[in-house]
N, C-alpha and C positions, 0 to 999 in steps of 0.2 A: 511320209507316204505309207499307206497301209499295204503290207505285203500279205499275200495269201498263204504261202508256204515256202520252205527252203527247197533247194534242189534235192531230190530224193537220193538216198544212198543207203547201203546196208552195212552197218558197223560190224556185224558178225562176219562178213566176208573179209574184213580187214585183219581179223585175228582168228584165222581158221583153226589154230591149235586149241582155242578155248571150246570150240564146238557148241557155242551158246545159241539159244533161240528163245522166242517168247513161249511162255507156258500156254496151254490150250485156252484157258479163260481169257488171258490178255490178248491172245491172237483173235479170238472172237470179238472182244471189245474193240480191237484195232479195226476190224472189218465194219463193225457197227458205226464207229465214229467217222468212217469214210463217207457216210451219207451226206449228200450235197445239201439237203434241206436243213440239217442241223448246222452245217458250215455257213450257209448263206444267212441264216437267222442271227447267228453270233456276229458275222461280218457286218451286217446292217447296223447293229448297235455300236460296234467299235468304230464304224465309219462316222458316227455322229459326234465324235470328240471335238472336232473343229470343222468349220464349213468346207475346208479344202483338204481334209485328211486323206482322201483317196488320190489326190493329185500332187500335193506339195509336201515338203519337209523331209527329214531323214527317214531312211527305211525303218519301219517299225518292227517290233516282234511279230512274226506271222500269226494270223488268225488261228491257223491250225494248231500251233504250239500253245497258245493261250487256252483254247478249248480243251485240249487234251490234258494240260497241266491242271486245270481246274477240276476236271473229272478225277484225275489221280489224287488231288488234294482231298476231295470229299470221299473218294473210295477208301482211303486209308486214314481219314480223319487227322491229317497233318495240319500244322500251321503253314502259313505262307513261307516263312523262313525254312521250315523243315522240308517243304516241298522243293524249294530251290536247292537245298543241300542234297537231298536223296536222289533227285533226278540228275543232278550234276555228277554224283558219285557212281551211278549205275548205268552200265551200257544198255541193259534191258530197257530201263525207263527212258533213256535217251532215244533209243530206237522207237519205243512206243509213242513218246511225245513228239516225235519227228523233229527233235532238236539236232540229232546226228552229232557232228563234231563242232557245232557252233557253240557260242557262249550261251549258257542257260540264263534266261531272264531272271532278274533279281526279284525279291519279294515285293518291292514297291511297284514294279511293273505289273506283277500279277494282281496286286490290290487295285491298281488303277484300271486294269482291264476288267476285273470282276465287277467293279462299281459302275462300269459303263453298260453292263448288260441289264436291261430293264426287267423288272419282275414279270411283266406280261409276256416277255420273250420266253421266260422259263416255262410258263404254262404251255406255250406253243411247242417248245422243245419236248415237253412231257407228252403232249398229244402225238407228236411224231414218233417218239419212242414206243408208245403204245401201238401205233400203227405198224411199226417194225415187228413188234411182238406178234401181232395178228398175222402179218405176212409170213413169219417164220413158224407159225402155228404153235407158239408158246401159250397163247390164250385164245379163246373163242368168244369170250364175253358172255358165257351162259350163266354165270353166277356173279353176284355182287354182294359184298358185305361192307358195311360202313360203320365207322366209329370215330370218336374224337379223343384227343390227348392234349396234354399241356406241354409246350416247349418253354422252358424257363428262359428269361432274359438274364444277361450276365450282370447281376446286381447283388449287393449285399442285402442281408435281411433288413427291411426298412423299419426304423423307429423314428418318432418325431425328433428326438434329440440328434440322431445321426444325420437326418435329412437337413436340419437347420445347420449343422456343422458343415455338411457338404456344400451348402449354398454359400456360407460365409467363406469357406476355403477357396472355392472357385472364383468368387468375385474378388477376393483379396489378391489372388494370383493374377487375375486379369488386370486389376488396377496397378499392380506393380509393373506390368509390361506397358500399360498406358502412360505411366509416369515418364518413361523414357521418350515416348512420342511427344508428350505435352510439356517437356521440361522448359520450353521457351514460352509457355503460356502463363503470364504473371497473374491473371485474375483468379486462378485456382489456388486455394490455400493448401498447406501441407496436410491438413486434416482430411481433405477429400481423398487422399491416397492412403489413409491409415489402414494398416492390416489388423484384423481382429481374429486371426487364425489361432494364435496361442491361447488367448483368453477363452475363445469358443471351445477349444479342445479341452481346456481345464474344466469348464462348466459341464461339458458333455460327460466327462468321466465322473464328475460329482453326481450327475443324474443317474448314470448307470449304477453307481454304487448305492444310491438311495433306493433303486428298484429292488435290490437284493435284501433290503431291510424291511422290517415291519414296525407298525406303530404310528401314532400321530406325529411324533417328532420327525420321523423319516419322511412322511408324506409332506409335512410342512417344508422340510429342507428341499424336497424335490420341486415343490411349487415355486419356492424362492429362486431356485436355480433356473427353472424354466422362464420365470420373469426376466432374469438377467440375459438368458440366451435369446429370448424374443426381442428384447431391447437392442441387443447387439446386431441381430439379423435385420431389424427394421432400419437401424442406422446404416448398416451396410448397403441396403437397397437404395437409400437416399444418396449415399456417396456414389454408387454406381450410376444412378440416373444423372447426377450432376456431371460426372466424367464422360458419360456417353454423349451428352449434349455438346461438350467441348470437342470430343473426337469427331462429331459430325461436321464441325467447321473445318476440319483438316481435309486435304485432298489426297493424301497418300493412301495406298491400298491397305497398308498395315493398320492405319487409324480406322478405316472403315470396317476392317475385319474384327478389330477389337470392339468397336461399337456394336457390331452384329452379335458378338458373343455376350456382351452385357445386356442387350435387348432380348436375347433368348433366355438368359438365366434369371433376370429380374422378375418377370411374371411368375415363373415357376417357384422362386423362393417366396414371393408374396403369397402364393397359394398355400405353400407349406406353413407359413406364419399364420394364415387364417385358419387352417385345419387344426393346427396345434393349439391355438388360442381357444377354439371352440371345443376341442376334445378334452384337453388337459385342464384348462383354467375354468371354462364354463360348464364342463361335465356333460356336454351334449354329444349325441352320436353323429358321426359324419358318414354319409353313404359311400359305398365303395367307388361309385362312378365319380364322386367329387374329390377323391383323394389322389394325390401325387405320391407314388411310392419310390420314384427314382428321378433325380434331376438329369441324369445322363441317358436314361431310357424312359422318357415320360409316357410312351405308349404302353408301358407295362400295365397289365390288368390284375386285379385281385380276384382269384378264381377259387371257388369252393365246389369240389365235385363229390364231397361226402366220403373221402378216403380216410381211413383210420390213421395211417402212418403220417400222411401229409394232408391234414384237413384244409390248409390254406396254401395255395401256390401262387407264385408271382411270375407271370409270363403272358403267353398268348395261347388260346385254344386253336389247335390245328385239326381240321376235319379231313379224314382220309377215306377214299373209296378204293377197295381192292377187288379185283376180279379173279377168276380162276387162273391158275398158272402163277400165282403169287405176284401178279403185276398190279402196282398201284396206279390207277387210271386217272386219279384226280386228287388234288389237295387244295385246301382253302384255309387261309389264316383269318380267323374271326376276331371281332372286336369285343372287348369286355368279357362278361360271363354269360354267353348266349344260351338261349333255349335250344337244346339239341334236337328237339322234335321238329324244328323248322328247317333242319338241314336235309331231310329226306327228299323233298321235291327237287332241289337243285342237283342232288346226286343222281336221281333217276333221269332228269332231263339231260344232264351231261352224258350219261351212258347211252341214251338214245341218239345223241348227236354224234358220238364217237363210233359206236358200233352199228348204228342204223337199225337197231332192233332192241326190244326190251330183253332183260335177262330172264332166264327161266326161273331163277331163285333170287329173292332179295332177303337178306338177313340183317337184323340189327338188334340192339339190346332193348331193355324195358323202357328206357327213356324215349324211345321212338314210337312206342306202342300207343297210338291214338287212332280213333275212328277215322279222322280225316286223312291220316297217312295211309291207312289200309285201303280206304276208298280210292285215294289218288294212285297208289301202286297198281291196284287192280284195273283202274281206268286206263292206265298206260299199257295194259296187256301182260302184266306179270302174273304168272299162274300160281307160284308158291311164294307167299308173303310170310316170312318167319319173324314176327315181332311179338315176343312173349309179353302178355299183359301183366301188369303189376296189380297188387292189392287183391281183394276178394274176387273170385272168379265164379261164374255160373257153371252149372253142370254141363251146359252146351259148350262153353269155352274150354273147360277142362278136357272134354272129349276131343275137341278140335286140336288142342295142343298135344294130345297123346298120339296123334296119328304118326305113322312111321316117318313120312317125309318131313314132317315138322320137327321131329326130334333129331333127325339127321341134319337138317338145316341149322338147327340150334347148335348142334355140336360143331358144325363147320364154321359157324360164326365165331366161336371161341378162338379160332386160329388167328384172328386179327389182333388179339391181345399179344400173342407171341410175335406177330409181325411188327407191332409197335415197339415191343421190347427190343427186337433186333435192330430196328431203325435207331433207337436211342443208344444202344451199345455199339453198333457197327458203323453208323453214319452220323453220329454226333447230334441227334435230334433231342437229346436230353436237355441241352443248354445251348442257346444261340450265342455264337461268338461275334456276330456282326452287330452293327448299330442301326437303330431306327427301324421304322416300318419297312422300308425297302430292304434293309439288312435282314430282317426276319424272313421276308418273302424269299430272298436269295438263299439264305441258309437252308430253309425247308425245301425249296425247289431243287437245289443242287443235291441235297441228301436223297430226295425221292428219285430224281433222275438217275443218279449213280446206282441206287438200289435196283431200279428196273433194268438198267444196262447190265449189271452184274448177274441178275437172274436170267436174262436172255442169253448172256454169254455162257453161263453154266449149263443151261438147257440145251444149247446147240454145240457145246464143245465136243 
């Protein structure tokens, strides 16, 4: 049965000699999280775990506790286990999370609760937080600056040999578990469960050593090793497909789960085999959209934004809208390596929807400076459009960009670079620790929401 909250109490009254209380920022955060709209949105998602979650079963961890502990987790960039430990050890955090003297939910309970919250719900929560910022006059929505950044996925640097080894290792491990389920199935030979992990690791190391050497002999050795690794990977896929078919004939949940795992990884490994054969053996280029760079995070994109220090990044592009008052009003996780110029209209439309009026100033970088974007912004009623043009400029354009309001808007736009840096350092947006598309949405969403809540709390403390 889903519970709303524990019976309220004040832990500080129980130990008056300590004289403890919440610090001003946490106190304001405590008031903000009392908002019923935030509470009901999270409760609606947690209630969907089972059809009768609201009526039957053991009393659950209260909705209020899960919401507040997730905010604390992303506020301090803790892991789930660290969040459980630190909240349990701190009277202040126990009081803030409304756990009181009850048992702190363990990390698996928090993980299960966090995974039940839909990414769309987080966008609704952010809209509500922005509305609270408007009500408290932290922002008026008079200025809007937009920019994109890359949030890395939690993967190792991809190479063809390591991706092939990953696929062989995962399928071998799964086949070892499937052997216990299918031990009474006589029609499968022992060769169907053969593990190729050790040989694949040895060949992978040989390839890595060959890449550090020069000359025709090293190149020939590398090609020979790749032939062997591709042969092993192809045989591994054939074994996995054979075992998956046998698992489908079983009725146990374990057998079906193992078959699902094999069905998930086999196509990915086949794609890695194909791209390796084309790139290494045939010498043809493979487009970024056709490549798999991680078997565990297949949604990872290859992104090139022209940076000198990191010319190629592996993750997802996240688009951010920031209004005056340091409030991020919108985020969007984009697919692939998108054209940033196309992101201006959605940002303006969302601003009009949330604030019911256009911003007085819109600022972006040179990648957004197109005639279509400037016309669209002015059509929506934005008076000051600050989009510095790239390339050669006419005398008229130079004079336009030298106006005082344009220069001030351009300087204000540069502040979003610092905001992105703060999000990456303070709220973990440098690298996503969750899995899959939904995991990326949740990681970014909670990071942005906790940032806004902290800004509002600091402004009103």
